[in-house]
Every structure is written in C-alpha cells, then in structure tokens.
N, C-alpha and C positions, 0 to 999 in steps of 0.2 A: 724358401726352398725345402722339399721334403728331404727326410732322412734317406741315406742310400739304402738300397735293399741288401739286406744280409745273406739271404739264400741264393741259390744259384739257377733256379727253375724259372723262366719267363714264358709267358704265353702272349702272343700278339693276336688281336683281332683285325683282319683285314690284310691283304696282301697286294694293295697298291703301291705306287712308288714310296708312301711313307711308311707303311708297314715292312716292306721288303728292307728299305734301308735301314729301318730300326732293327730289324732281325741281323742283319749283317754286321752292324756296329757291335750289338750286344754278343753276338757270336765271337768278334774279335776280341771281345773283353773276357771271353772263356766263361759266358752263361750258356746255360742249356736253354735253347730256344725253340718253341713250336709256334707257327704261324697257322690261324684257322682261317679258312676262306670259304665263303657260302657258294661261290661259283665253281664250275667244274675246272677252270683254268685260272692261274694267278695273274696278277698284274693290273687289275682294276682299270681306270681310265687311261693307263699306258697301253694296254693291249688293244690291237687292231682286230678286225674281223674281216670275214671273206664273203663276198658276193660275186656271183658269176666269175669266180676264180680271181677277183681282184681283191687286194687287201685295202682296207677302209680304216683311216684313223678316227680315234674317238676323241682323246683328249691331248695327244701330242702332235703338234702340227708344226711347231718350231720352237727353239728354246734359246735363251741368250746367256752369256757368261760362262760358257764351257771352256775358255781357254786355260792354259797351265796356271796362270797367277790369278785367276778369276774364280769367285765363289763356287759356282756349280763344278767347274773343272777340279778344284780341290777336293771337293766331297766326293765326285766319282773317284779321284785318286786315293783317298781315304778308304772308300769301300773295295778298292780292288777292281774297278771296273774301267774297261779302256774307252775313252770318249771316241778316239778314232775307229774302233771297230764298229759303232754304232752311229756315228754321225759324220756328215760333211758341211763345211762352212759354207753359208750363203754369201751373196753379195759379189758374185762374180762379174756382174755388170756395173757394179758401183753402187748399187742400192739394195735395200733389204725389203722395204715396203713402199708401195705407191698409194697415197692417199688422193681420192678422186672427189673433189667436192663439186657444187653445181656450177661454180665460176671459176675454179682455178684447181690446179694439181700441184701437190708436193711430195718430192720423193725423198724418203727417209734414207740417208747414205750410212755407209760403214764408218764408223769412227766418231768419236765426241768433236774432234776438231772439224771434221768436214761437215757434222751437223751444224755446229756455230756458222760456218761460212755458208751453209744453205740458207740458215735462217736470215742472215745479215743481207743476203743478196735477195731474198723474197721478200723481205719485210724491212725495208730500209728505215721506215719511221719509228721502228721498234727497237732501235740500237741500245738505248740504256736499258730497257726492260730485258732484253736478250741477254745483255752483259751480266745482270744480276741472276737469271736463270742459269746460265752456264757457270757462273762462279759456284752455285750451290750443287750443281750436277757433278763438277769435277771434284769438290769436295766428297760428295756421297760415293762416287767411284773410287776415291782414294779409300774412304772408309771400309767399303765392301771387299777390299783387297786384305784387309789387315787380318791377322789370326783372331783376334778379338772377336771379329765379327763371325767367323765360322764357328767357334767355340761357345758363342753367344754368352760372354761373361759380362753380363750386365747390359745397359742400353749403350750401343755405341753411337747413338744420336741425341746428343744432349740439348741440341737447339730446338727450343719449343716451337719454333716457327715452323719447324718441318711437319708438325702435326695438324696445322691449320687447313682448311679445304683449300683444293688447287684453285677452285672458282674464285674465293675470296682473295687468294694471293695473286692472281692475274688481274683482279679488278683493281687492287692497290697498285699494281705496277702500270695500269692503264694500257694494257696491250690491246692491238687493232683486233678486229672481229676475225680476221683471217688467220692471224697467229693464234689466238684463242682456240680457234677450231682445229688446228695442227695440233696443238698441245693437248687437246681433249680427246684424241684418238687413242693414246696408250691406256687411258683408264678403262677403255672398254675391253683390254685384255684381261682385266681381274674384274669386271662386271660392276664397276662402281662409277655411277654419274660423277663428270669432272666437278661438279658443284660441290660434291660431299666426300671427293677422294683426298685422303690427307696428301700433301706436297710429297712426302717421303715415300709413298707407294708409287706415285706417279713417277718421281725421279729413278726409283730403283728399277722399276720396269723398263723404262727408256734406256737408263743407262746400262742395263743388262744387255739389252740388243744391241746397243751401240758399241759396246766393248767386243762382243763377238756374237754371231748369229748362226745357228746350225738346224740342219733337218737331218731327219732319220736316213740312213743310207737305204735301209730295207723298210722293215715294218715295225710297227708298235709291239707285235707279238714276239717279235725277236728281242727288242728291248726288255719286254717284261721276262722272256726266258733267260735272258744272261742274268738279270738280277736274282731269278729264282735258282739259276745253276750256282751262281756265286754264293748264295744263302746255303746251298746243299753241300757245297764243296767245304764250308766251314762247320759242317756238322748240324746244321739247323734241320728241322723236322717240319714239313709242309702237309697240313691235313685239308684236302679240296673237297668241296661239293658237300660241305656240311655247315649249317648255321649255327652260331652260338644262341642258345635258348635263354642264358641266365648268368650272370656274374655271380659268382658265389662269395659269401663273405662269412667271417667268423668274427663275432663283436664286430670293431671298426677296422677289421684287417681283411683285404681280399685273400680268398682261399683257393680260387681257381674258376674254372667254368663248366657248364653243363651244355653239351651241344644237343642240337636236334635229333641226333641219332642215339641219344641218350648216353653218350659217352661223358666220361667225368675227367677233366684235366686238372689235376693239383698245380697251383702255382704260387711262387712266392711274391710275384708281382704280375699283374696284366696290363699290357699297353694297349689302349684302344685306338687304333689306326683307322678310325671311322668318324663320322661327324658326331659333334657333341650330343645332338639330339637323339642320334641312334642309340648312343650309349646310354642315355637316359632309360631307355625302353629295356635294357638288359638288366637294370638294377631294381631292387626293390623300393618302393616309392619313399618308404620312411628312413632310407638310409643316409640321404642327403638333405640338408636343411632346405626347406621350402623356398627359401630366399635364392639358394644357389640353382636349384631346379627351375625357378622361374626366370632367373637370368638367362639361362640357356634357352629355355621355350620361348622367350620373347626376342632372341636374336633374328633380325632381319635377314633373308636370304638374299643372295644376289639373283637375279633373273635367270632362267633357263635359257636354252638355245633349242632351234630346230636346225638339223644339218642335212644337207641332200648330196648324196655321193652320186656322180654321174661319170659314166664313160664316154670318152670322145675318142674320135679317129687320131691316132698318135702322129701320124704324118702331118695331118692338116693342122693339129694342135701340140707342137713340141712343149717340153717343160718349161715353165717360166721359172727363172731362177730367183724371182722376187714374188711377194704376195700383194693382193691388192685389195684396199678397203675404198668402199664406195659408201660416200657419207652424204646422203641427200639431207637437205633442209627441211625442217617442218614449216608449217604455215606462218610461224612467228619468226622463223629465221635461224632457228636453233637446231642442234644436231641431237635428236633423241635415240636414234638407232643407226646402225651401219651394217654393211653386209660383206663378210670377208669371203674371198675368194683364193683358192690355192690350185693351181693347175701342175700337176706332177706326174712324172712317169710312174708307170705302174708294173707289176709283175706279169702283165700282158703283153706279148710283142707288138701287137697291133694296136693297143688302146692304152690312153692315158687317163687319170683320174683328175677329175675336177671336184673339188669339195667347195661347197657353198654353206656358210653359217651365218645366222643372224640370230638376234634375241627372240625368245616366245615366252610369254608369262605363263605361269602355272595354271592361272585362271583361265586362260584361253582353252584349257583341257579338262577343266573341271568336271564337265560332262562325264568323262571316263575316269575320274579320280578313284574310284573304288574297283578298278578292273585291273587285271594283269596283264602284262605283255603276252601277245599273240591271242588274246581273248576279249578283244576291244571291240569286235564287230566291223560290219561294212561301213558304216558312217564315219567311224575313226579314220579308216584308211582312206575315203573319199575326201576328208578334210586335209589329210597330210598332202594327198596327191595334188589337190588343187593348190595348196600354198606352195608346193615343190615346183610345179609347172610355173606358177607366176614368178618364183625366184629364177628359175632356169630361162624364162623369157627375158628376163631383166639382165641375165649374165650375157646373153647375146649382145646387149646393148654396150656392155663393158668391154667384152672379150671379142666382139665381131661374131658373124655367124658362126654358129657350132656345127661341124659336120657329125652326122650320126650319133647325136646325143642319146644316153640311155640312162634313165633313172634306175640305179641299182639299189639304193635304200635310202630311207628317210627315217632319223630318229628325233624324237621330241623329248619335252621334259620328263614326260612320264616314263620313256624308256631308260633315260638315265636314272631316274628315280629307282626303278626296279632293278637295274643293273648294279649299281654301286649303294644303294640304300641311303641315298641323300634327299633329305626332306625338300619337296617342291622342284625335285630335278634339276638343281643347280650344279654346273661342274665347276663352279668357283667356290663352293661353300658359303660361309656366313659373309655378309657385306662388310668388308673393312672400310667402313665410313668413319669420319671424324668422330661421330656421337657414338660409337660403337667399340672404340679402341680400347677403352678400360674395361669393359664387359668382357672382350675377346682376351686380352691381356690376364684377367683373373681367372679363364678356364683352366690353366695349368695348374692351379692351385686347389685341385680336387680334395675336398674334405674327407677323404677316405683313404686311409694308408694302404699301399701298395697298388694303387690305380692310377695310371698315367696316360696322357694324351698325347697323339702324334699327329701330325698332318694339318693342324690348326694354328700355325705359328702367327703371333701378333705383330713380329716385326717386319714380315715379308710375305709376298702372295705367290699363287702359282706353284710351279715345281719347285723353285727355290724355297718358298715357304714351307711346303710339305716336308723337304728333306731337312730343312733347319730345325721344324717341329720334331722330326726323329732325332736329330742329333741332341736337342736339348731333353728328350726323354730319356735317352741313352745316358747323357751326363748325369740327370737326376738319379737313375738307378744306381750306375757305378759310383757316384760321388764325384764333385768337380776335379778334385785332385787326381784321383787315378785317371779319370777320363782324360784330363790335359796330359798326364804323363804317358799313358799307353797308346792313345790314339795318335799316330803319326800323320801329319799333314804336309810335311815338307817333300818337296820333289827332289 
C-alpha cells in the first residue's frame, strides 16, 4: 500500500465511469480535483451517441447489483447519485436473459433461489453439482454485501479454489454438457473464455445479475452527464477535448501533466483512469523498471466486439423486457462465441432500437490498424456493412421477421480503440483469466510515488470492477483510516 498523499491537488486522466467516480470520491474527501478528457464530452463507454435521432448505447446495456444492500447500489449511494433517476429494474416477465442454444433454451430468472430451481428442473442429473455451485454462489452473494468488500480491505475471498478456472471446476464436478454451456454464458460478459475464467469472476458476474438487474431509463449520455454534474457540484474541474501528452515527474515523484494544448497542470498525485498500456505511453521509458513495463505490455487483452445498431418499427417490435443470447455450437460442439440481442424502446416515437453485439478479433481489422476513425476508406465500410447484414439476417431467425429494419451504425474494435484509447479495441480491458490474476493485482503497486491506477480492479470485472478500482485509488490517496472514517456508505 502506498503512503497517503500529503497535498490537496489531484489530477485524473480520463472521464469514464472510473475517472468520474474517483473524482467524486476525492472531492468528497476535500481534495482539489481536475479531470482531463481527450474527447469533447465526458463519459467514456458510459456515453451513448445519436444516429438518425436515436440514442445508441456503447458500454452500458444492463447492470446488476444496484439494489440498496448490493455493492453497486451502495457505491452509487456513496457518490450521491440516484439509482432510480437513471435505472429501472428488469425481470417484469420473470426472466433477465434468454439463452438460446442449438437444441435447447434456458431462461435466466430473477433471484438466486429461482436460478437454483431452474437449474434443478432443467438438469435433474446434475443435482449434486448444482448444490455445490449454489453453495459457493450464496457465499459470494453474502460477501459482496459486506462493507469490507466495498472498501476493499484486503482480499474478501480467502478460498483459493475460487481462483481456479471455471472450466476445471465444472470438469471436477462432472457436470453435463448442457449445464456447462449454460454456466459458460456469463463469462462472455467479461470477455474471458469459461475454460480460463476464475470461478470467482464467473460467480460475481452471475450473482450480481441475479441479485437485481437494471437498464437505463433513458440514455448513457444522461448517465454520463449525471456523474459529471455531481463532480461539478462538489467543486471538481473538468477539462474536455484536450489530450494528455505527458505525465511529468520530479525525481521519483509525480509532478503533474502536460496537455496537448501545451497547458501544464501541477499535481500532488495523478490518477490514471485509463488502460495501463495507455498510461505507459505517457511516461518516460526509464521511469519504471523494465520488468514492470514488460509485465503491462505482455498483458493479454480480451477480444473486441462489433456492434450493429438497428432501428425497427416500434409497433411491430415492442420492447423486450429481457435480453437474448444466441449461442451456436462450433464443429466440435463447443461454444466459441455468442450473439447478444437487446430490443429496447428508443427516443423516437415510431422506432425501437435493436442492438446486436458479438465478438470481433482485432486481427480481423489489422488492414486498417494504422488509420483513424472516419478515414478508413470504402473497403472498411464495405466489410463492416457485410458483417452487419449477416448479423441482421441471423437476427430475423431469432426474433422473427423484422419490419422496416434500418442499420443506423456499426462500430468495430478500431472504433473503440480510437474512442477510449484501449489497445486492440477491447471494451473489457485486460483479460482477467487465471494465469494473469497476479499480474493484474500487481498493477496497482506502481513504483512511482504519486501515480495511481483506477478502473482495472483485480477483484471484480465490468462496471463493478471499474468503480471498485476508483474506490481503491481514493483510499490509497486519502489513506485507509481517513477514507473509512469519512466516506459514509450506510443508508
């Protein structure tokens, strides 16, 4: 654990959910905080964008564990942001997700007890294995509700078996192929293959959604603006449309930032709420040991995604209150990829929005790797459109014939790479697979005084992990005792 920061002046790089959460927390602790964002608007992957008058999501399609006694709900409360203003609960029809496989369908219900009932009903031959899995999931559900989890006081999960690969765990339990396929789906939500996904991450993702599942009432842009407004209310300063050019140091201590606009921002500490590899680019090469640099550079990324945003006739296609995952088998009967469908009401009266998302490797777009968004040429647009049309055709097989479908937008790993500066365009960041856990856990121990990482938490993935990373950075800066004393989490 680093020593707490003595000064008051903190600068944060990046205004995604990690950067804004860190900014709000540090402002609550009476630090003077400035956030620098390279894009014209704050929010990162939180922020939606508009095409043909319709708001299209980027990174927030649905989230779990936002209830009052649940980890994300508690964190929103600490930040002073209303869950009910931004989100509404899913599951009105009793299910959250529908998993469609080649020869069977499984509906993910609301609640841990209902999930167990559904598993036992669908897979009666796996009773013993299901009992073992549910025991672990209930233990994790209990742990993540505890204050020690929110404040990250050490490792709340002491069971070493939780860090073994999910695939190995299921193999030891001898589960059936169908049950294994159902349990593999949540690992896709964090971009880690089930064979390499730590049991703890799988269970945390699944438990989070089973505790409570939520969608945005309006748009990701509103969510981003609410976070930015809260930061401003607390006296925070937000610099937009200006890229950080260099993290400045004096001896082995961070001194501030130099921006592309040639502004200099002095700082007692800098929080890099960006990808660790992007952070390295802002430092002089000799400031960090080569072993630490290499550890970051060698981190494997999760695969990117391609997303197609489609408007459809609202009367013919009303909002679906649950999501659909279509999970086709490969030639060997395994599950290498899936397609996510979300059909939601839009802000256009006569149109609803169908979002289609599936994995897309960075290498698939290597031909245009050295180009910038909007300047990739006709061949790039043709390739995107061909993939989008294929995905749209398959969507008709899942959702039925679509009336008046119109492709509004297509984004690829290259789009995300340019938008949020993540290597290889991964919206999930570094791959949290078993073999990389120690490397990821060591990232927060940056051997440079006054420099902190937010957004890459080793104990949790997704939105939960990004916000926990911000809580951890704020705790390090303020010191554990002051942080625990002054940050009030009780309702």
